[in-house]
N, CA, C and O of each residue as an XYZ file, in Angstrom:
396
protein
N       0.838     -1.163      0.000
C       0.000      0.000      0.000
C       0.897      1.244      0.000
O       1.776      1.347      0.855
N       0.709      2.183     -0.919
C       1.594      3.360     -0.992
C       1.364      4.316      0.188
O       0.271      4.412      0.746
N       2.413      4.991      0.525
C       2.366      5.956      1.621
C       1.752      7.253      1.091
O       2.133      7.711      0.014
N       0.825      7.843      1.811
C       0.227      9.095      1.326
C       1.252     10.232      1.350
O       2.164     10.214      2.177
N       1.121     11.205      0.473
C       2.080     12.320      0.451
C       1.944     13.167      1.718
O       0.894     13.176      2.359
N       3.005     13.870      2.066
C       2.937     14.717      3.262
C       1.973     15.877      3.029
O       1.690     16.234      1.885
N       1.476     16.456      4.100
C       0.543     17.575      3.937
C       1.248     18.788      3.335
O       2.466     18.925      3.442
N       0.485     19.648      2.716
C       1.035     20.858      2.102
C       1.540     21.798      3.194
O       1.013     21.793      4.307
N       2.562     22.606      2.886
C       3.065     23.547      3.890
C       2.023     24.627      4.173
O       1.164     24.899      3.335
N       2.098     25.230      5.332
C       1.135     26.281      5.655
C       1.369     27.506      4.773
O       2.472     27.693      4.258
N       0.369     28.322      4.596
C       0.543     29.509      3.757
C       1.492     30.499      4.423
O       1.601     30.515      5.649
N       2.177     31.322      3.637
C       3.097     32.302      4.235
C       2.316     33.336      5.047
O       1.139     33.582      4.779
N       2.969     33.934      6.029
C       2.265     34.914      6.855
C       1.929     36.166      6.049
O       2.662     36.551      5.138
N       0.848     36.771      6.389
C       0.466     38.023      5.739
C       0.810     39.162      6.681
O       0.450     39.142      7.858
N       1.499     40.138      6.159
C       1.942     41.246      6.998
C       0.853     42.297      7.170
O       1.013     43.226      7.961
N      -0.235     42.166      6.452
C      -1.341     43.102      6.613
C      -1.987     42.942      7.989
O      -2.624     43.874      8.478
N      -1.835     41.792      8.612
C      -2.439     41.543      9.912
C      -1.540     41.956     11.076
O      -1.957     41.882     12.232
N      -0.308     42.391     10.785
C       0.628     42.728     11.846
C       0.176     43.987     12.579
O      -0.400     44.893     11.978
N       0.441     44.034     13.869
C       0.091     45.193     14.680
C       1.170     46.249     14.489
O       2.305     46.057     14.926
N       0.839     47.345     13.852
C       1.825     48.398     13.591
C       1.572     49.631     14.443
O       2.219     50.656     14.231
N       0.663     49.566     15.388
C       0.373     50.718     16.238
C       1.443     50.861     17.310
O       1.943     49.872     17.846
N       1.785     52.105     17.611
C       2.759     52.388     18.653
C       2.132     52.064     20.006
O       1.007     52.488     20.272
N       2.827     51.327     20.865
C       2.232     50.997     22.163
C       2.121     52.245     23.035
O       2.982     53.124     22.991
N       1.083     52.308     23.803
C       0.897     53.439     24.711
C       1.370     53.032     26.095
O       1.045     51.950     26.586
N       2.144     53.914     26.718
C       2.689     53.656     28.043
C       2.097     54.652     29.026
O       1.870     55.812     28.680
N       1.846     54.204     30.248
C       1.381     55.147     31.261
C       2.575     55.928     31.804
O       3.712     55.660     31.416
N       2.335     56.885     32.689
C       3.390     57.797     33.162
C       4.528     57.054     33.865
O       5.697     57.377     33.651
N       4.204     56.067     34.699
C       5.271     55.362     35.422
C       6.102     54.516     34.469
O       7.316     54.403     34.641
N       5.464     53.919     33.466
C       6.219     53.136     32.484
C       7.118     54.043     31.657
O       8.247     53.672     31.337
N       6.624     55.240     31.305
C       7.435     56.182     30.540
C       8.622     56.655     31.362
O       9.730     56.774     30.838
N       8.404     56.928     32.647
C       9.489     57.391     33.511
C      10.555     56.303     33.651
O      11.750     56.590     33.583
N      10.125     55.061     33.846
C      11.079     53.964     33.956
C      11.856     53.753     32.670
O      13.057     53.483     32.690
N      11.159     53.878     31.557
C      11.820     53.710     30.252
C      12.826     54.827     30.017
O      13.933     54.578     29.539
N      12.443     56.064     30.353
C      13.354     57.192     30.172
C      14.572     57.065     31.077
O      15.682     57.398     30.663
N      14.383     56.591     32.302
C      15.510     56.402     33.214
C      16.454     55.330     32.682
O      17.674     55.479     32.754
N      15.895     54.262     32.155
C      16.723     53.197     31.595
C      17.513     53.700     30.394
O      18.710     53.437     30.279
N      16.844     54.425     29.501
C      17.540     54.965     28.330
C      18.610     55.967     28.739
O      19.667     56.038     28.112
N      18.342     56.738     29.783
C      19.329     57.690     30.278
C      20.559     56.960     30.814
O      21.690     57.353     30.530
N      20.339     55.906     31.584
C      21.460     55.120     32.111
C      22.268     54.493     30.987
O      23.497     54.445     31.048
N      21.578     54.015     29.964
C      22.273     53.391     28.840
C      23.102     54.426     28.097
O      24.245     54.162     27.722
N      22.522     55.613     27.884
C      23.241     56.628     27.114
C      24.434     57.177     27.883
O      25.415     57.592     27.265
N      24.383     57.193     29.221
C      25.520     57.640     30.018
C      26.674     56.656     29.903
O      27.842     57.048     29.908
N      26.350     55.425     29.802
C      27.387     54.400     29.753
C      27.831     54.035     31.148
O      27.712     54.834     32.078
N      28.330     52.857     31.291
C      28.804     52.403     32.587
C      30.146     51.744     32.365
O      30.326     50.967     31.428
N      31.071     52.056     33.223
C      32.384     51.432     33.139
C      32.254     49.973     33.552
O      31.792     49.655     34.648
N      32.663     49.116     32.669
C      32.579     47.691     32.955
C      33.872     47.211     33.581
O      34.950     47.734     33.298
N      33.754     46.235     34.411
C      34.920     45.667     35.066
C      35.740     44.892     34.042
O      35.183     44.209     33.183
N      37.035     44.996     34.135
C      37.922     44.274     33.226
C      37.828     42.781     33.515
O      37.759     42.356     34.668
N      37.828     42.009     32.455
C      37.745     40.562     32.613
C      38.989     39.909     32.051
O      39.684     40.478     31.209
N      39.254     38.728     32.521
C      40.363     37.930     32.021
C      39.766     36.731     31.303
O      38.974     35.980     31.873
N      40.151     36.565     30.058
C      39.632     35.460     29.267
C      40.611     34.298     29.320
O      41.800     34.465     29.051
N      40.112     33.133     29.664
C      40.927     31.929     29.687
C      40.482     31.070     28.512
O      39.553     30.272     28.635
N      41.149     31.238     27.371
C      40.771     30.540     26.149
C      41.357     29.133     26.180
O      42.573     28.959     26.112
N      40.494     28.142     26.282
C      40.937     26.749     26.338
C      40.644     26.009     25.044
O      40.645     24.778     25.017
N      40.393     26.753     23.967
C      40.025     26.088     22.722
C      41.231     25.506     21.989
O      41.066     24.621     21.150
N      42.432     25.980     22.284
C      43.625     25.471     21.615
C      44.077     24.173     22.284
O      43.834     23.978     23.475
N      44.731     23.283     21.533
C      45.220     22.043     22.149
C      46.346     22.330     23.135
O      47.126     23.265     22.950
N      46.421     21.528     24.169
C      47.476     21.674     25.163
C      48.688     20.901     24.669
O      48.614     19.700     24.412
N      49.792     21.601     24.542
C      51.026     20.974     24.075
C      51.936     20.733     25.271
O      51.898     21.468     26.257
N      52.752     19.691     25.165
C      53.692     19.395     26.237
C      54.731     20.502     26.313
O      55.242     20.968     25.294
N      55.037     20.919     27.551
C      56.041     21.947     27.755
C      57.403     21.265     27.893
O      57.468     20.095     28.269
N      58.490     21.980     27.594
C      59.823     21.400     27.817
C      60.016     21.064     29.291
O      59.380     21.661     30.159
N      60.897     20.107     29.568
C      61.046     19.593     30.925
C      61.476     20.657     31.925
O      61.063     20.591     33.083
N      62.275     21.623     31.536
C      62.763     22.626     32.469
C      61.788     23.758     32.707
O      62.018     24.566     33.607
N      60.720     23.857     31.955
C      59.838     25.023     32.034
C      58.845     24.898     33.177
O      58.262     23.839     33.409
N      58.672     25.989     33.872
C      57.614     26.079     34.863
C      57.907     25.329     36.145
O      58.840     24.531     36.231
N      57.088     25.608     37.126
C      57.194     24.911     38.390
C      55.911     24.147     38.619
O      54.913     24.377     37.935
N      55.932     23.266     39.549
C      54.724     22.498     39.828
C      54.807     21.146     39.177
O      55.758     20.840     38.457
N      53.829     20.361     39.429
C      53.918     19.006     38.932
C      52.631     18.549     38.333
O      51.907     19.307     37.688
N      52.367     17.329     38.553
C      51.176     16.740     37.952
C      51.567     16.031     36.683
O      52.276     16.590     35.847
N      51.128     14.842     36.534
C      51.435     14.095     35.322
C      50.535     14.572     34.207
O      49.311     14.498     34.316
N      51.119     15.051     33.159
C      50.300     15.542     32.063
C      50.441     14.642     30.863
O      51.285     13.746     30.845
N      49.643     14.867     29.891
C      49.762     14.181     28.617
C      49.489     12.695     28.712
O      48.653     12.242     29.494
N      50.220     11.944     27.889
C      49.967     10.521     27.762
C      51.081      9.659     28.343
O      50.972      8.434     28.292
N      52.116     10.220     28.877
C      53.255      9.428     29.303
C      53.108      8.895     30.717
O      52.134      9.196     31.406
N      54.055      8.123     31.134
C      54.171      7.716     32.510
C      53.305      6.571     32.977
O      52.879      6.586     34.132
N      53.026      5.611     32.181
C      52.375      4.400     32.646
C      50.886      4.513     32.921
O      50.169      3.524     32.765
N      50.397      5.664     33.319
C      48.985      5.781     33.631
C      48.177      6.342     32.478
O      46.977      6.581     32.613
N      48.821      6.551     31.361
C      48.142      7.176     30.230
C      47.311      6.188     29.447
O      47.000      5.098     29.927
N      46.957      6.575     28.244
C      46.151      5.723     27.384
C      46.971      4.548     26.859
O      48.187      4.656     26.700
N      46.331      3.473     26.601
C      46.989      2.334     25.971
C      47.731      1.433     26.932
O      48.312      0.442     26.489
N      47.745      1.713     28.194
C      48.377      0.816     29.150
C      49.891      0.868     29.139
O      50.523     -0.018     29.715
N      50.495      1.844     28.524
C      51.947      1.985     28.554
C      52.667      0.870     27.834
O      53.692      0.386     28.313
N      52.156      0.456     26.705
C      52.774     -0.620     25.946
C      54.105     -0.221     25.343
O      54.497      0.945     25.405
N      54.798     -1.179     24.764
C      56.114     -0.979     24.181
C      56.104     -0.138     22.924
O      55.181      0.647     22.703
N      57.128     -0.297     22.097
C      57.306      0.559     20.942
C      56.470      0.195     19.742
O      56.462      0.969     18.784
N      55.777     -0.900     19.714
C      55.074     -1.316     18.512
C      53.623     -0.896     18.465
O      52.813     -1.590     17.852
N      53.264      0.204     19.082
C      51.865      0.592     19.086
C      51.173      0.124     20.339
O      50.213      0.753     20.785
N      51.623     -0.939     20.905
C      51.222     -1.457     22.200
C      49.755     -1.307     22.523
O      48.879     -1.584     21.704
N      49.511     -0.859     23.743
C      48.156     -0.640     24.182
C      47.411     -1.938     24.387
O      47.999     -2.946     24.777
N      46.134     -1.913     24.127
C      45.301     -3.083     24.339
C      45.568     -4.172     23.323
O      45.331     -5.349     23.595
N      46.059     -3.794     22.159
C      46.348     -4.760     21.101
C      47.849     -5.052     21.117
O      48.653     -4.215     20.705
N      48.213     -6.211     21.581
C      49.620     -6.563     21.709
C      50.370     -6.557     20.393
O      51.576     -6.310     20.385
N      49.707     -6.818     19.286
C      50.388     -6.846     17.998
C      50.468     -5.490     17.329
O      50.932     -5.402     16.192
N      50.037     -4.439     17.984
C      50.141     -3.119     17.402
C      48.894     -2.678     16.662
O      48.895     -1.588     16.089
N      47.855     -3.450     16.644
C      46.643     -3.035     15.953
C      45.514     -3.991     16.230
O      45.720     -5.032     16.854
N      44.338     -3.660     15.784
C      43.219     -4.562     16.027
C      43.341     -5.828     15.192
O      43.869     -5.785     14.081
N      42.866     -6.941     15.702
C      42.961     -8.174     14.921
C      42.021     -8.116     13.719
O      40.943     -7.525     13.781
N      42.437     -8.720     12.665
C      41.502     -8.794     11.565
C      42.156     -8.592     10.300
O      41.505     -8.623      9.256
């Protein structure tokens, strides 16, 4: 049994129905709006921020650089692959997946 075609898309919106009248504000709303616009136009000094961009890859630093410790990267027995030998090691003793 054939699948029925999808329904037709809805008609495009008509802009003749859009509300183009200027909204009316009461006195307190106008005062609040004027105060806000006044504050915006004066400008406010923003506090300086420090950006810590972590989007770049972390590269190993030379051994003499910096202080502090922590095992980084992939070395030292606790990294990925189980610290296998020179042939690719890791979980696959022969250097790659079987097959």
